[in-house]
The first five atom37 places (N, CA, C, CB, O) and aatype in JSON, in Angstrom:
{
  "aatype": [12, 11, 5, 7, 3, 13, 13, 2, 19, 15, 15, 14, 4, 9, 0, 9, 4, 5, 10, 2, 3, 2, 7, 18, 4, 11, 7, 4, 13, 1, 15, 1, 6, 6, 1, 10, 8, 17, 11, 11, 18, 16, 19, 5, 5, 11, 8, 2, 19, 9, 1, 10, 0, 15, 10, 1, 18, 10, 7, 19, 10, 1, 0, 10, 1, 6, 5, 6, 6, 11, 9, 11, 11, 11, 9, 5, 6, 11, 14],
  "atom_mask": [
    [1, 1, 1, 1, 1],
    [1, 1, 1, 1, 1],
    [1, 1, 1, 1, 1],
    [1, 1, 1, 0, 1],
    [1, 1, 1, 1, 1],
    [1, 1, 1, 1, 1],
    [1, 1, 1, 1, 1],
    [1, 1, 1, 1, 1],
    [1, 1, 1, 1, 1],
    [1, 1, 1, 1, 1],
    [1, 1, 1, 1, 1],
    [1, 1, 1, 1, 1],
    [1, 1, 1, 1, 1],
    [1, 1, 1, 1, 1],
    [1, 1, 1, 1, 1],
    [1, 1, 1, 1, 1],
    [1, 1, 1, 1, 1],
    [1, 1, 1, 1, 1],
    [1, 1, 1, 1, 1],
    [1, 1, 1, 1, 1],
    [1, 1, 1, 1, 1],
    [1, 1, 1, 1, 1],
    [1, 1, 1, 0, 1],
    [1, 1, 1, 1, 1],
    [1, 1, 1, 1, 1],
    [1, 1, 1, 1, 1],
    [1, 1, 1, 0, 1],
    [1, 1, 1, 1, 1],
    [1, 1, 1, 1, 1],
    [1, 1, 1, 1, 1],
    [1, 1, 1, 1, 1],
    [1, 1, 1, 1, 1],
    [1, 1, 1, 1, 1],
    [1, 1, 1, 1, 1],
    [1, 1, 1, 1, 1],
    [1, 1, 1, 1, 1],
    [1, 1, 1, 1, 1],
    [1, 1, 1, 1, 1],
    [1, 1, 1, 1, 1],
    [1, 1, 1, 1, 1],
    [1, 1, 1, 1, 1],
    [1, 1, 1, 1, 1],
    [1, 1, 1, 1, 1],
    [1, 1, 1, 1, 1],
    [1, 1, 1, 1, 1],
    [1, 1, 1, 1, 1],
    [1, 1, 1, 1, 1],
    [1, 1, 1, 1, 1],
    [1, 1, 1, 1, 1],
    [1, 1, 1, 1, 1],
    [1, 1, 1, 1, 1],
    [1, 1, 1, 1, 1],
    [1, 1, 1, 1, 1],
    [1, 1, 1, 1, 1],
    [1, 1, 1, 1, 1],
    [1, 1, 1, 1, 1],
    [1, 1, 1, 1, 1],
    [1, 1, 1, 1, 1],
    [1, 1, 1, 0, 1],
    [1, 1, 1, 1, 1],
    [1, 1, 1, 1, 1],
    [1, 1, 1, 1, 1],
    [1, 1, 1, 1, 1],
    [1, 1, 1, 1, 1],
    [1, 1, 1, 1, 1],
    [1, 1, 1, 1, 1],
    [1, 1, 1, 1, 1],
    [1, 1, 1, 1, 1],
    [1, 1, 1, 1, 1],
    [1, 1, 1, 1, 1],
    [1, 1, 1, 1, 1],
    [1, 1, 1, 1, 1],
    [1, 1, 1, 1, 1],
    [1, 1, 1, 1, 1],
    [1, 1, 1, 1, 1],
    [1, 1, 1, 1, 1],
    [1, 1, 1, 1, 1],
    [1, 1, 1, 1, 1],
    [1, 1, 1, 1, 1]
  ],
  "atom_positions": [
    [[0.93, -1.1, -0.05], [0.32, 0.06, -0.11], [1.02, 1.24, -0.03], [-0.5, 0.08, 0.71], [2.01, 1.28, 0.71]],
    [[0.63, 2.36, -0.77], [1.43, 3.5, -0.87], [0.47, 4.45, 0.05], [1.72, 4.01, -2.5], [-0.73, 4.31, 0.27]],
    [[1.56, 5.69, 0.64], [0.86, 6.33, 1.59], [-0.57, 7.35, 0.99], [2.02, 7.17, 2.34], [-1.51, 7.74, 1.68]],
    [[-0.35, 7.6, -0.45], [-2.1, 7.88, -0.78], [-2.65, 7.33, -0.74], [0.0, 0.0, 0.0], [-3.75, 7.86, -0.61]],
    [[-2.69, 5.97, -0.79], [-4.02, 5.19, -0.13], [-4.59, 5.54, 1.15], [-3.75, 3.78, 0.1], [-5.77, 5.3, 1.35]],
    [[-3.78, 6.18, 2.16], [-4.6, 6.53, 3.15], [-5.32, 7.52, 3.22], [-4.13, 6.58, 4.0], [-6.2, 7.64, 4.08]],
    [[-5.01, 8.57, 2.12], [-5.98, 9.68, 2.47], [-7.02, 9.86, 1.21], [-5.1, 11.15, 2.78], [-6.76, 9.32, 0.13]],
    [[-8.17, 10.64, 1.4], [-9.18, 10.86, 0.7], [-8.77, 11.81, -0.47], [-10.22, 11.33, 1.56], [-7.93, 12.68, -0.24]],
    [[-9.28, 11.7, -1.62], [-9.26, 11.99, -2.62], [-10.4, 13.28, -3.01], [-9.31, 10.78, -3.19], [-11.53, 13.12, -3.48]],
    [[-9.89, 14.32, -2.74], [-11.35, 15.25, -2.88], [-11.47, 15.26, -4.42], [-11.27, 17.09, -2.18], [-10.61, 15.06, -5.29]],
    [[-12.94, 15.57, -4.52], [-13.44, 15.92, -5.76], [-12.74, 17.16, -6.72], [-14.8, 16.23, -5.45], [-12.4, 18.24, -6.24]],
    [[-12.65, 16.9, -7.67], [-12.12, 17.72, -8.68], [-13.01, 18.8, -9.2], [-11.73, 16.93, -9.73], [-12.67, 19.43, -10.2]],
    [[-14.14, 19.06, -8.57], [-15.76, 19.46, -9.22], [-14.86, 21.11, -8.73], [-17.92, 18.67, -8.1], [-14.14, 21.28, -7.75]],
    [[-15.23, 22.07, -9.75], [-15.32, 23.62, -9.53], [-16.66, 24.38, -9.52], [-14.57, 24.25, -10.58], [-16.78, 25.61, -9.46]],
    [[-17.72, 23.4, -9.6], [-18.83, 23.74, -9.71], [-19.41, 24.91, -10.93], [-18.97, 24.06, -8.48], [-20.16, 25.89, -10.82]],
    [[-18.54, 24.17, -12.38], [-19.14, 24.38, -13.36], [-19.87, 23.28, -14.09], [-18.36, 24.94, -13.99], [-19.5, 22.62, -15.06]],
    [[-20.78, 23.24, -13.54], [-21.21, 21.69, -13.92], [-22.55, 22.12, -15.47], [-22.23, 20.67, -11.98], [-23.75, 22.38, -15.41]],
    [[-21.71, 22.03, -16.52], [-22.28, 22.04, -17.77], [-21.47, 21.29, -18.74], [-22.49, 23.36, -18.21], [-20.24, 21.4, -18.68]],
    [[-21.97, 20.62, -19.54], [-21.39, 19.56, -20.4], [-20.97, 20.32, -22.01], [-22.66, 18.21, -20.55], [-21.7, 21.05, -22.69]],
    [[-19.8, 19.95, -22.26], [-19.21, 20.13, -23.33], [-19.77, 19.41, -24.46], [-18.0, 19.89, -23.15], [-20.78, 18.79, -24.13]],
    [[-19.4, 19.28, -25.83], [-20.06, 18.68, -26.96], [-19.52, 17.09, -26.96], [-19.69, 19.56, -28.39], [-19.86, 16.26, -27.8]],
    [[-18.78, 16.9, -26.08], [-18.36, 15.25, -25.96], [-18.95, 14.73, -24.73], [-16.65, 14.94, -25.87], [-18.83, 13.63, -24.2]],
    [[-19.67, 15.84, -24.35], [-20.66, 14.91, -22.9], [-19.67, 15.08, -21.55], [0.0, 0.0, 0.0], [-20.02, 14.53, -20.51]],
    [[-18.52, 15.78, -21.61], [-17.76, 15.73, -20.04], [-18.07, 17.31, -19.26], [-15.69, 15.47, -20.26], [-18.22, 18.34, -19.92]],
    [[-18.09, 17.3, -18.63], [-18.45, 18.63, -17.39], [-17.0, 19.61, -18.19], [-18.09, 17.98, -14.92], [-15.9, 19.24, -18.58]],
    [[-17.61, 20.82, -18.16], [-16.71, 21.77, -18.53], [-15.92, 22.3, -17.48], [-17.32, 22.74, -19.16], [-14.8, 22.77, -17.7]],
    [[-16.44, 22.26, -16.33], [-15.7, 22.59, -15.29], [-14.37, 21.41, -14.95], [0.0, 0.0, 0.0], [-13.17, 21.69, -14.97]],
    [[-15.01, 19.97, -14.63], [-13.61, 19.21, -14.11], [-13.31, 18.05, -15.33], [-13.87, 18.32, -12.34], [-12.49, 17.13, -15.26]],
    [[-14.18, 18.34, -16.39], [-14.16, 17.36, -17.21], [-14.29, 15.68, -17.19], [-13.27, 17.65, -17.6], [-13.76, 14.89, -17.97]],
    [[-15.06, 15.44, -16.17], [-15.17, 14.06, -15.69], [-16.5, 13.95, -16.55], [-15.24, 13.76, -13.89], [-17.36, 14.8, -16.76]],
    [[-16.38, 12.52, -17.04], [-18.05, 12.22, -17.42], [-19.22, 11.75, -16.6], [-18.11, 11.23, -18.33], [-19.09, 11.34, -15.44]],
    [[-20.29, 11.83, -17.19], [-21.64, 11.35, -16.03], [-21.35, 10.3, -15.13], [-23.03, 10.75, -16.77], [-21.61, 10.24, -13.93]],
    [[-20.56, 9.19, -16.13], [-20.47, 8.3, -14.58], [-19.48, 8.32, -13.67], [-20.45, 6.95, -14.72], [-19.46, 7.57, -12.69]],
    [[-18.43, 9.37, -14.01], [-17.17, 9.31, -13.2], [-17.83, 10.42, -12.33], [-15.55, 9.62, -14.0], [-17.43, 10.33, -11.17]],
    [[-18.65, 11.35, -12.5], [-19.42, 12.08, -11.33], [-20.52, 11.49, -10.69], [-19.93, 13.27, -11.75], [-20.99, 12.15, -9.76]],
    [[-21.05, 10.41, -10.96], [-21.84, 10.02, -10.26], [-21.23, 8.92, -9.33], [-22.85, 9.73, -11.0], [-21.5, 8.99, -8.13]],
    [[-20.43, 7.92, -9.79], [-19.76, 7.4, -8.76], [-18.53, 7.44, -8.04], [-19.81, 6.62, -8.94], [-18.03, 6.48, -7.46]],
    [[-18.06, 8.65, -8.11], [-16.92, 9.38, -7.42], [-16.99, 9.12, -6.22], [-16.85, 10.75, -7.52], [-15.84, 8.74, -5.96]],
    [[-17.66, 9.06, -5.18], [-17.87, 8.7, -3.84], [-17.89, 7.17, -3.55], [-19.13, 9.31, -3.42], [-17.8, 6.78, -2.38]],
    [[-18.0, 6.36, -4.51], [-17.43, 4.98, -4.52], [-16.44, 4.49, -4.94], [-17.97, 4.32, -4.92], [-16.27, 3.27, -4.93]],
    [[-15.68, 5.25, -5.36], [-14.68, 4.99, -6.48], [-13.22, 4.75, -5.07], [-14.54, 6.75, -7.96], [-13.15, 5.34, -3.99]],
    [[-12.42, 3.9, -5.54], [-11.37, 3.3, -4.77], [-10.49, 5.0, -4.88], [-10.53, 1.58, -5.62], [-10.76, 5.88, -5.7]],
    [[-9.41, 5.05, -3.78], [-8.27, 6.19, -4.32], [-7.55, 6.06, -5.29], [-7.33, 6.49, -3.53], [-7.12, 7.08, -5.84]],
    [[-7.2, 4.75, -5.78], [-6.68, 4.53, -7.14], [-7.96, 4.89, -8.46], [-6.15, 2.8, -7.15], [-7.83, 5.58, -9.47]],
    [[-8.95, 4.25, -8.04], [-9.97, 5.03, -9.19], [-10.14, 6.41, -9.43], [-11.27, 4.75, -8.98], [-10.23, 7.01, -10.5]],
    [[-10.2, 6.94, -7.95], [-10.1, 8.62, -8.57], [-8.99, 9.06, -8.8], [-10.57, 9.73, -7.73], [-8.9, 10.25, -9.08]],
    [[-8.05, 8.4, -8.77], [-6.38, 9.46, -8.86], [-6.63, 9.02, -10.97], [-3.98, 8.24, -7.5], [-6.32, 9.85, -11.83]],
    [[-7.17, 7.68, -11.29], [-6.98, 7.45, -12.75], [-8.15, 8.63, -13.36], [-7.32, 5.62, -13.22], [-7.72, 9.33, -14.27]],
    [[-9.61, 8.88, -12.91], [-10.09, 9.76, -13.22], [-9.61, 11.22, -13.33], [-10.83, 9.6, -12.68], [-9.74, 11.82, -14.39]],
    [[-8.93, 11.9, -12.02], [-8.54, 12.8, -12.17], [-7.0, 12.88, -13.67], [-8.37, 13.06, -10.67], [-6.67, 13.91, -14.25]],
    [[-6.61, 11.99, -13.8], [-5.32, 11.8, -14.57], [-6.24, 11.74, -16.15], [-4.23, 10.11, -14.0], [-5.74, 12.22, -17.17]],
    [[-7.6, 11.1, -16.15], [-8.14, 11.27, -17.54], [-8.89, 12.44, -18.0], [-8.95, 10.27, -17.77], [-9.23, 12.71, -19.16]],
    [[-9.1, 13.09, -16.94], [-9.83, 14.48, -16.75], [-8.75, 15.43, -17.05], [-10.49, 14.78, -15.2], [-9.12, 16.41, -17.69]],
    [[-7.49, 15.37, -16.74], [-6.14, 16.44, -17.15], [-5.9, 15.97, -18.28], [-4.69, 16.47, -16.25], [-5.32, 16.84, -18.92]],
    [[-6.07, 14.82, -19.04], [-6.0, 14.84, -20.57], [-6.96, 14.97, -21.07], [-5.57, 13.9, -21.19], [-6.86, 15.25, -22.26]],
    [[-7.97, 14.9, -20.66], [-9.03, 15.69, -21.74], [-9.29, 17.17, -21.54], [-10.52, 15.05, -21.68], [-10.36, 17.56, -22.0]],
    [[-8.59, 17.99, -20.98], [-8.51, 19.36, -20.47], [-7.55, 19.81, -21.21], [-8.27, 19.58, -19.04], [-7.79, 20.85, -21.81]],
    [[-6.2, 19.18, -21.4], [-4.9, 19.31, -22.4], [-5.46, 19.13, -23.69], [-3.67, 18.19, -22.18], [-5.0, 19.9, -24.53]],
    [[-6.33, 18.32, -24.08], [-7.05, 18.04, -25.73], [-7.83, 19.49, -25.95], [0.0, 0.0, 0.0], [-7.65, 19.98, -27.07]],
    [[-8.54, 20.14, -25.17], [-9.57, 20.78, -25.32], [-8.36, 21.92, -25.53], [-10.83, 20.76, -24.16], [-8.27, 22.58, -26.57]],
    [[-7.47, 22.05, -24.41], [-6.47, 23.47, -24.86], [-5.31, 23.37, -25.99], [-5.59, 23.98, -23.49], [-4.56, 24.25, -26.42]],
    [[-5.4, 22.13, -26.28], [-4.86, 21.92, -27.8], [-5.66, 22.15, -28.95], [-4.46, 20.62, -28.01], [-5.11, 22.8, -29.84]],
    [[-6.6, 21.84, -29.11], [-7.93, 22.26, -29.95], [-7.54, 23.77, -29.98], [-9.63, 21.88, -29.16], [-6.73, 24.23, -30.79]],
    [[-8.2, 24.54, -29.01], [-8.23, 25.87, -28.72], [-7.07, 26.67, -29.34], [-8.27, 26.01, -27.31], [-7.19, 27.82, -29.78]],
    [[-5.96, 25.98, -29.32], [-4.49, 26.89, -29.59], [-4.19, 26.51, -31.15], [-2.92, 26.32, -28.42], [-3.38, 27.15, -31.82]],
    [[-4.93, 25.42, -31.65], [-4.76, 25.21, -33.19], [-5.81, 26.04, -33.77], [-4.9, 23.65, -33.71], [-5.54, 26.81, -34.69]],
    [[-7.14, 25.91, -33.24], [-8.22, 27.19, -33.61], [-7.33, 28.37, -33.77], [-9.45, 27.56, -32.33], [-6.98, 28.76, -34.88]],
    [[-6.94, 28.94, -32.64], [-6.5, 30.08, -32.68], [-5.26, 30.34, -34.04], [-6.03, 30.25, -31.23], [-5.34, 31.14, -34.97]],
    [[-4.65, 29.79, -33.86], [-3.54, 29.58, -35.04], [-3.93, 29.69, -36.17], [-2.91, 28.38, -35.13], [-3.24, 30.32, -36.97]],
    [[-5.15, 29.13, -36.57], [-5.92, 29.14, -37.94], [-6.48, 30.62, -38.06], [-7.24, 27.96, -37.99], [-6.29, 31.1, -39.17]],
    [[-7.01, 31.29, -37.31], [-7.42, 32.16, -36.89], [-6.63, 33.48, -37.25], [-7.58, 31.84, -35.74], [-6.89, 34.47, -37.93]],
    [[-5.71, 33.12, -36.61], [-4.13, 34.14, -37.02], [-3.7, 33.97, -38.33], [-2.64, 33.7, -36.12], [-3.48, 34.95, -39.05]],
    [[-3.54, 32.62, -38.79], [-3.47, 32.3, -40.27], [-4.13, 33.36, -41.0], [-4.12, 30.95, -40.63], [-3.64, 34.41, -41.43]],
    [[-5.36, 32.9, -41.07], [-6.24, 33.54, -41.92], [-6.2, 35.09, -42.06], [-7.48, 33.17, -41.51], [-6.21, 35.73, -43.12]],
    [[-6.14, 35.64, -40.64], [-6.28, 37.15, -40.82], [-4.79, 37.57, -41.71], [-6.42, 38.02, -39.1], [-4.83, 38.56, -42.44]],
    [[-3.64, 36.86, -41.63], [-2.38, 37.23, -42.04], [-2.35, 36.94, -43.66], [-1.25, 36.4, -41.17], [-1.46, 37.25, -44.44]],
    [[-3.74, 36.17, -43.99], [-3.23, 35.89, -45.36], [-4.26, 36.92, -46.25], [-3.35, 34.08, -45.8], [-4.29, 36.86, -47.48]],
    [[-4.96, 37.71, -45.58], [-5.81, 38.77, -46.28], [-4.91, 39.8, -46.63], [-6.98, 39.35, -45.41], [-3.91, 40.06, -45.96]],
    [[-5.26, 40.49, -47.82], [-4.47, 41.54, -48.17], [-4.72, 42.69, -47.52], [-4.51, 41.76, -49.4], [-4.06, 43.7, -47.77]]
  ]
}
């Protein structure tokens, strides 16, 4: 057992409870099932959910950056 297994993992909820186009919470990036079952999850499962939510968040940031670059490129191409 690891030291982290003895401590409860706080919910990543930041009270922005709206869904994005992929069905994930816009605030914490958890799925509906992950939000509903949070209290039942083991410490390891909670850490995994947080890891997955972090990856989803990074994906959204990456997509926004790409979109911003496309817009900048279009602006620069205009005569």
